C-alpha positions as CSV (number, residue, x, y, z in Angstrom):
1,M,-58.7,44.0,201.6
2,H,-55.3,42.4,201.4
3,Y,-53.0,44.6,199.2
4,Y,-50.0,43.1,197.4
5,I,-47.4,45.1,195.4
6,I,-45.4,42.8,193.2
7,T,-42.5,43.8,190.9
8,G,-41.8,41.8,187.8
9,A,-45.4,40.7,187.6
10,S,-45.6,40.2,183.9
11,R,-43.9,36.8,183.7
12,G,-42.2,34.0,185.7
13,L,-42.5,33.9,189.4
14,G,-43.9,37.4,189.6
15,K,-46.8,36.6,187.4
16,A,-47.4,33.3,189.2
17,L,-47.4,35.2,192.6
18,A,-49.9,37.8,191.3
19,E,-52.2,35.1,189.9
20,T,-52.0,33.0,193.1
21,V,-53.0,36.1,195.2
22,L,-55.8,37.0,192.9
23,S,-57.3,33.5,193.1
24,Q,-58.2,34.4,196.7
25,P,-61.1,36.7,197.5
26,G,-60.5,40.0,199.2
27,T,-57.2,40.6,197.6
28,H,-55.8,43.4,195.3
29,V,-52.6,43.3,193.4
30,L,-50.6,46.2,192.0
31,G,-48.1,44.8,189.5
32,V,-45.0,46.7,188.6
33,S,-43.5,45.7,185.2
34,R,-42.8,47.1,181.8
35,H,-45.7,45.2,180.2
36,A,-49.1,44.2,181.4
37,T,-49.9,40.5,181.0
38,I,-52.7,40.0,183.6
39,Q,-56.3,41.0,183.1
40,H,-58.3,40.9,186.4
41,E,-60.8,43.2,188.1
42,R,-58.6,43.3,191.2
43,Y,-55.3,43.8,189.3
44,Q,-53.8,47.2,188.7
45,H,-50.7,47.6,186.4
46,Q,-48.1,50.2,186.9
47,P,-45.7,50.4,183.9
48,L,-42.2,50.9,185.1
49,D,-38.7,49.9,183.9
50,L,-36.7,49.2,187.1
51,S,-33.4,49.7,185.3
52,D,-34.3,53.3,184.7
53,I,-33.7,54.8,188.2
54,T,-34.9,58.3,187.2
55,A,-38.2,56.8,186.2
56,V,-38.4,54.8,189.4
57,E,-37.8,57.9,191.5
58,N,-40.4,59.9,189.6
59,N,-43.1,57.1,189.8
60,L,-42.7,55.7,193.3
61,H,-45.8,57.6,194.5
62,K,-47.9,55.7,192.0
63,V,-46.7,52.3,193.4
64,F,-47.8,53.0,197.0
65,P,-51.4,54.3,197.1
66,N,-53.3,55.1,200.3
67,C,-54.8,51.9,201.6
68,P,-57.1,53.0,204.5
69,N,-59.2,49.9,204.3
70,A,-56.3,47.5,204.2
71,T,-56.3,44.2,206.1
72,S,-52.7,43.7,205.3
73,I,-50.1,45.2,202.9
74,T,-47.3,43.2,201.3
75,L,-44.5,44.3,199.0
76,I,-42.7,41.5,197.0
77,N,-39.5,42.7,195.3
78,N,-39.4,39.9,192.7
79,A,-38.0,41.6,189.6
80,A,-34.4,40.7,188.9
81,V,-32.0,40.3,186.0
82,L,-29.0,38.0,185.6
83,G,-27.3,40.2,183.1
84,D,-24.6,39.0,180.8
85,I,-22.9,35.8,181.9
86,G,-19.1,36.2,181.9
87,Y,-16.0,36.7,184.0
88,L,-15.0,40.0,185.5
89,G,-12.6,41.7,183.2
90,E,-14.7,40.7,180.2
91,H,-17.8,42.9,180.8
92,K,-18.6,46.4,179.7
93,N,-18.8,48.5,182.9
94,E,-22.4,49.4,182.1
95,H,-23.3,45.8,182.9
96,F,-22.8,46.3,186.6
97,E,-24.9,49.4,186.7
98,F,-27.8,47.6,184.9
99,V,-27.8,44.6,187.2
100,F,-27.4,46.6,190.4
101,N,-30.1,49.1,189.4
102,V,-32.7,46.3,188.9
103,N,-31.6,44.0,191.7
104,V,-30.5,46.4,194.5
105,I,-31.1,50.1,193.9
106,A,-34.7,49.9,192.7
107,P,-35.7,47.3,195.5
108,A,-34.0,49.5,198.1
109,M,-36.0,52.5,196.9
110,L,-39.2,50.5,197.0
111,M,-38.5,49.2,200.5
112,N,-37.7,52.8,201.7
113,T,-40.9,54.2,200.2
114,F,-43.0,51.3,201.6
115,L,-41.7,51.8,205.1
116,S,-42.3,55.6,204.8
117,A,-45.8,55.2,203.4
118,Y,-47.1,52.4,205.7
119,G,-44.7,52.5,208.7
120,S,-47.3,54.3,210.8
121,Q,-50.2,52.2,209.7
122,T,-50.1,50.0,212.8
123,G,-52.6,47.3,213.6
124,I,-52.3,45.4,210.4
125,P,-49.6,43.0,209.1
126,R,-47.1,44.7,206.8
127,T,-44.5,42.6,205.0
128,I,-41.6,43.1,202.6
129,L,-40.4,40.0,200.9
130,N,-37.3,40.2,198.8
131,I,-36.7,37.4,196.3
132,S,-33.1,36.5,196.6
133,S,-31.0,33.6,195.2
134,G,-28.7,30.8,196.5
135,A,-26.0,32.6,194.4
136,A,-26.0,35.2,197.2
137,Q,-24.4,32.7,199.5
138,R,-21.7,31.2,197.2
139,A,-19.3,32.2,194.4
140,V,-20.7,31.3,191.0
141,D,-18.3,32.0,188.2
142,G,-19.8,34.2,185.4
143,W,-22.5,35.6,187.7
144,G,-20.4,38.2,189.6
145,A,-22.8,41.1,189.4
146,Y,-25.9,38.9,190.0
147,S,-24.4,37.1,193.0
148,A,-23.2,40.3,194.6
149,S,-26.5,42.1,194.0
150,K,-28.4,39.4,195.7
151,A,-26.0,39.3,198.6
152,A,-26.6,43.1,198.9
153,L,-30.3,42.5,198.9
154,D,-30.0,40.0,201.7
155,A,-27.9,42.5,203.7
156,I,-30.3,45.4,203.4
157,T,-33.1,43.0,204.4
158,R,-31.3,42.2,207.6
159,T,-30.5,45.8,208.3
160,A,-34.0,47.0,207.7
161,Q,-35.5,44.3,209.9
162,K,-33.1,45.2,212.7
163,E,-34.2,48.9,212.4
164,Q,-37.9,48.0,212.4
165,D,-37.4,45.8,215.5
166,L,-35.7,48.6,217.3
167,R,-38.6,50.9,216.4
168,G,-41.1,48.3,217.4
169,S,-43.1,48.8,214.2
170,G,-44.2,45.2,213.8
171,I,-43.1,45.2,210.1
172,R,-41.7,41.9,208.8
173,L,-38.9,41.8,206.3
174,R,-37.6,38.6,204.8
175,S,-35.3,37.6,201.9
176,L,-36.2,34.3,200.2
177,S,-34.3,32.1,197.8
178,P,-37.0,30.3,195.8
179,G,-34.7,27.6,194.3
180,V,-34.2,26.7,190.6
181,L,-37.4,27.7,188.7
182,D,-38.4,27.0,185.2
183,T,-38.2,30.6,183.9
184,T,-36.7,32.5,181.0
185,M,-33.7,33.3,183.2
186,Q,-33.0,29.5,183.2
187,E,-33.1,29.5,179.4
188,H,-30.5,32.2,179.4
189,I,-28.4,30.2,181.8
190,R,-28.6,27.0,179.8
191,D,-27.4,28.9,176.7
192,A,-24.2,30.1,178.4
193,D,-20.8,29.0,177.1
194,V,-18.9,26.7,179.5
195,T,-15.9,29.0,179.2
196,S,-18.0,31.8,180.8
197,F,-19.9,29.6,183.3
198,S,-18.5,26.3,184.5
199,E,-21.8,25.1,185.8
200,A,-23.7,25.3,182.5
201,S,-24.0,21.5,182.1
202,K,-25.4,21.2,185.6
203,F,-28.3,23.5,184.9
204,A,-28.9,21.9,181.5
205,H,-29.2,18.5,183.2
206,L,-31.7,19.9,185.8
207,H,-33.9,20.9,182.8
208,L,-33.5,17.6,181.0
209,E,-34.3,15.7,184.1
210,G,-37.4,17.7,184.9
211,K,-36.0,19.0,188.2
212,L,-36.8,22.7,187.6
213,V,-39.7,24.0,189.8
214,E,-42.7,25.4,188.1
215,P,-43.3,29.1,189.1
216,K,-46.9,28.3,189.9
217,D,-45.9,25.7,192.5
218,A,-43.4,28.0,194.1
219,A,-45.8,30.9,194.2
220,E,-48.5,28.8,196.0
221,K,-46.0,27.9,198.7
222,I,-44.7,31.4,199.1
223,V,-48.2,33.0,199.3
224,A,-49.4,30.3,201.8
225,W,-46.3,31.0,204.0
226,L,-46.8,34.8,203.8
227,Q,-50.3,34.4,205.2
228,Q,-49.2,32.3,208.2
229,P,-48.4,33.9,211.6
230,I,-44.8,34.9,212.0
231,K,-42.6,32.3,213.7
232,K,-40.2,33.8,216.3
233,S,-37.4,31.4,215.3
234,E,-37.7,32.2,211.6
235,N,-34.5,33.2,209.8
236,L,-34.5,36.6,208.0
237,V,-32.8,35.0,204.9
238,L,-34.6,31.8,204.0
239,S,-34.7,29.0,201.4
240,M,-37.9,27.4,200.1
241,M,-37.1,24.3,202.3
242,E,-37.6,26.5,205.4
243,I,-41.1,27.7,204.5
244,I,-42.7,24.4,203.3
């Protein structure tokens, strides 16, 4: 049985990833989200609000069950929030705590627990995929907390992979930017005021011109890539163009 643990599985890319995996026989998905939106005999829902770090700490043991019959085990840290769009100096300080809790702190705890739970389960592929963003690599006005949190996610991915390589565990960690997807986050972006986000019109035009990628299409490419043998020359932080 191929086990997948996917955060943010109730909508958008997370839901598309879960449904793509479940379309294949011999798979099981544990979806982590506040609400359950998938009904399937091989789907298990774990209700959890990743912005509530105390709840995350108290429920991590439910997210990583014993998988003695596993053929592979994969964690996809997909859940993320953009937070309020606006310039630094114009936010409430709680904004940064919220964004970093969901985008960095919770994923780091999930990575840590995955490696602890399955690190000794050698002989099978074990993968952690962190969903990042192109905003991690460039300055985007109005997205300070989001951009910084995704850059931090890339950094912890690189560090954890170096550690696993030094230990010779065979565990693969990657950070992937999926591109501009047609999700509710994009709706939030298009509604932003140009005085708080200078690229608002650019994203609005991408929508009008039909250039947003459907989550289902991105999910199919990501799952197909995850199931391929590891390429020695593969970057640790990738874009969708590098996996197609």
